[in-house]
C-alpha positions as CSV (number, residue, x, y, z in Angstrom):
1,M,1.6,-12.3,9.0
2,K,0.1,-14.3,6.4
3,I,1.4,-13.6,2.3
4,Q,-1.6,-15.4,1.0
5,D,-3.8,-13.2,3.0
6,E,-6.4,-11.7,0.6
7,L,-7.1,-8.5,-1.4
8,P,-9.6,-6.8,-2.8
9,M,-8.6,-5.8,-6.8
10,D,-10.7,-2.5,-6.3
11,H,-9.3,-1.5,-2.7
12,R,-7.3,1.3,-2.8
13,L,-4.1,0.0,-1.3
14,S,-3.9,-2.2,-4.5
15,G,-3.6,1.4,-6.4
16,V,-0.6,2.1,-4.1
17,Y,1.2,-1.3,-5.0
18,R,0.2,-1.0,-9.0
19,Y,1.8,2.3,-8.8
20,G,5.1,1.6,-7.2
21,A,5.6,-1.9,-9.1
22,A,5.0,0.6,-12.3
23,A,7.6,3.5,-11.4
24,S,10.3,0.8,-10.1
25,G,9.8,-1.4,-13.0
26,L,10.0,1.6,-15.9
27,I,13.1,2.7,-14.0
28,L,14.8,-0.1,-14.2
29,L,14.1,-1.2,-17.6
30,L,14.9,2.6,-18.7
31,F,18.1,1.9,-17.7
32,G,18.4,-2.0,-19.1
33,I,16.9,-0.1,-22.3
34,L,20.8,2.1,-22.1
35,G,22.7,-0.1,-21.4
36,F,21.3,-2.3,-24.7
37,A,21.9,0.3,-26.4
38,N,25.6,1.5,-25.6
39,R,26.6,-1.7,-26.6
40,L,28.7,-2.7,-23.4
41,D,29.9,-6.4,-22.9
42,F,28.5,-9.1,-21.3
43,F,31.0,-9.4,-18.8
44,D,33.2,-7.0,-18.2
45,T,34.2,-6.1,-14.4
46,T,35.1,-2.5,-15.1
47,G,31.8,-1.3,-16.6
48,S,30.7,1.2,-18.8
49,E,28.6,4.5,-16.9
50,I,25.0,4.7,-17.7
51,A,23.0,7.6,-15.9
52,G,25.8,7.9,-13.6
53,L,26.1,3.8,-12.9
54,S,28.1,1.1,-13.5
55,S,26.6,-1.5,-16.4
56,N,28.0,-4.3,-18.2
57,G,25.9,-6.9,-20.4
58,L,24.9,-8.6,-17.7
59,L,23.0,-6.3,-15.7
60,S,21.9,-4.3,-18.1
61,L,19.7,-7.7,-19.0
62,I,19.0,-8.1,-15.6
63,S,17.9,-4.8,-15.2
64,V,15.4,-5.6,-18.5
65,T,14.2,-8.6,-16.9
66,V,13.6,-7.1,-13.3
67,G,11.6,-4.1,-14.9
68,T,9.5,-5.9,-17.3
69,L,8.5,-8.7,-14.4
70,L,7.3,-5.6,-12.3
71,I,5.9,-3.8,-15.0
72,V,3.3,-7.1,-15.4
73,G,3.1,-7.2,-11.6
74,A,1.7,-3.6,-11.9
75,F,-0.8,-5.0,-14.6
76,I,-1.8,-7.9,-12.2
77,G,-2.3,-5.6,-9.3
78,G,-3.7,-6.3,-6.1
79,N,-1.6,-9.2,-3.9
80,F,0.6,-10.1,-6.6
81,A,1.7,-6.7,-7.1
82,S,2.4,-6.5,-3.6
83,T,4.2,-9.5,-3.0
84,L,6.4,-8.7,-5.8
85,N,7.1,-5.7,-4.4
86,M,8.5,-6.8,-1.3
87,T,10.4,-9.5,-2.7
88,V,12.4,-7.7,-5.2
89,G,12.8,-5.1,-3.0
90,A,14.4,-7.4,-0.5
91,L,16.5,-8.8,-2.8
92,F,17.6,-5.5,-4.0
93,I,19.2,-4.8,-0.2
94,L,20.5,-8.4,-0.8
95,S,21.8,-7.7,-3.6
96,G,23.7,-4.2,-2.1
97,F,25.3,-6.5,0.1
98,V,26.8,-9.0,-1.6
99,N,27.9,-6.1,-4.7
100,L,29.3,-4.3,-1.5
101,A,31.9,-7.1,-1.0
102,L,32.6,-7.3,-4.3
103,L,34.1,-4.4,-4.9
104,E,37.0,-4.5,-6.4
105,R,37.4,-7.6,-6.5
106,S,37.3,-10.1,-9.6
107,A,34.1,-11.7,-8.9
108,N,32.2,-8.2,-9.1
109,I,30.3,-9.7,-12.2
110,L,27.6,-6.7,-12.5
111,A,30.3,-4.6,-12.5
112,F,29.6,-2.1,-9.3
113,R,30.5,0.7,-8.3
114,M,29.4,2.2,-4.8
115,P,27.0,4.7,-6.6
116,N,25.2,1.1,-7.8
117,V,25.6,-0.2,-4.4
118,I,23.6,2.7,-3.1
119,F,21.1,3.3,-5.7
120,S,20.9,-0.9,-5.1
121,F,20.3,0.1,-0.6
122,V,17.9,2.8,-2.1
123,M,15.9,1.6,-4.7
124,G,15.0,-1.6,-2.3
125,L,14.1,0.3,0.0
126,V,11.6,2.0,-2.4
127,I,9.9,-1.3,-3.9
128,L,9.7,-2.4,-0.5
129,T,7.9,0.2,1.0
130,F,5.7,0.5,-1.9
131,G,4.6,-3.8,-1.1
132,M,4.3,-3.2,2.6
133,Y,2.8,-0.4,2.8
134,G,-0.5,-1.3,4.3
135,R,-0.2,-4.8,4.9
136,I,2.3,-5.1,7.7
137,S,1.9,-3.1,10.9
138,G,1.2,-3.4,13.7
139,G,-1.9,-0.3,13.9
140,L,-3.4,-1.7,10.9
141,P,-7.3,0.5,10.5
142,H,-9.5,-2.0,11.4
143,D,-11.3,-1.8,8.1
144,N,-8.4,-2.6,6.2
145,P,-8.8,-5.7,4.3
146,Y,-5.4,-7.6,5.3
147,W,-6.7,-6.7,9.4
148,L,-10.0,-8.3,8.6
149,R,-8.6,-11.2,7.2
150,R,-6.2,-11.7,10.3
151,H,-8.8,-10.7,12.6
152,P,-12.1,-12.7,11.7
153,E,-13.2,-13.2,15.1
154,Q,-12.5,-9.3,16.5
155,A,-13.7,-8.4,12.7
156,A,-17.4,-10.3,13.2
157,A,-17.6,-9.0,16.3
158,E,-17.2,-5.6,15.8
159,E,-19.8,-5.6,12.8
160,E,-22.2,-7.2,14.9
161,R,-21.7,-4.4,17.6
162,R,-21.9,-1.9,15.0
163,R,-25.5,-3.5,13.6
164,R,-26.4,-3.2,17.0
165,L,-26.3,-0.2,17.6
166,A,-27.8,0.4,14.4
167,A,-31.0,-0.8,15.4
168,A,-31.1,1.1,18.2
169,G,-30.0,4.5,16.4
170,I,-27.5,4.8,18.2
171,G,-25.2,6.8,15.6
172,A,-27.5,7.3,12.9
173,P,-27.2,10.7,11.5
174,G,-30.6,12.4,12.8
175,R,-30.7,10.5,15.7
176,T,-29.3,12.4,18.6
177,P,-30.1,11.9,22.1
178,E,-30.6,15.6,21.4
179,S,-33.0,15.5,18.4
180,L,-34.9,12.6,20.1
181,G,-36.1,15.0,23.1
182,A,-36.0,17.7,20.8
183,R,-39.0,15.8,18.5
184,G,-41.2,14.3,22.2
185,A,-38.7,11.5,24.0
186,G,-38.1,13.6,26.6
187,P,-40.5,14.4,30.1
188,D,-41.2,17.5,28.6
189,R,-43.3,17.1,25.9
190,P,-46.5,16.5,28.2
191,A,-46.2,20.2,29.6
192,L,-45.7,21.7,25.9
193,N,-48.6,20.0,25.0
194,R,-50.6,21.6,27.5
195,D,-49.2,24.8,26.9
196,N,-50.1,24.1,23.2
197,H,-53.7,23.4,23.8
198,R,-54.0,26.4,25.9
199,E,-53.1,28.4,23.5
200,S,-56.0,26.7,20.7
201,A,-58.5,27.3,23.7
202,Q,-57.4,31.0,24.5
203,G,-57.5,31.8,20.2
204,R,-61.2,30.1,20.2
205,A,-62.2,31.9,23.1
């Protein structure tokens, strides 16, 4: 996988990355703002409950920062939003594991509790999925921009094959074998012409 693979800005996948980053960013931004509104202590390891989760001033600051970054990524879109989603999602999952080990310890500077750990895992998977959508898979369709970027020789060969088929009239609308036969491409056409000629002669007689 090449992280630097290019994605057209108007491709439908860009919308998935944008919406995923924007929705996730708004949730984190709102959580952080609620923490600031409640004037939480910055390094309080016991934390205070905000929207069902434990938080302190430091966690609020991190939430606002990451949320803002995701929203910026949503505005930029394209590969940037995809890579940002994957990075942030992976960091959320890592944070869940780290803070799970720090529960009930003095080093729990983000005031995590078990609901925070679960939220970190779930949020990380959601953001990560948005970032990987249509980009990392063993069965990408051949019109996918990432597949085209990673398989240029096969893509060129398939495009050349499509051009040859189009030039031969195969697969084009209205150029099926049946329609060609109906218009005179089959052996029955001469007989049909003779029948028409016979009918015309009888009419003149």
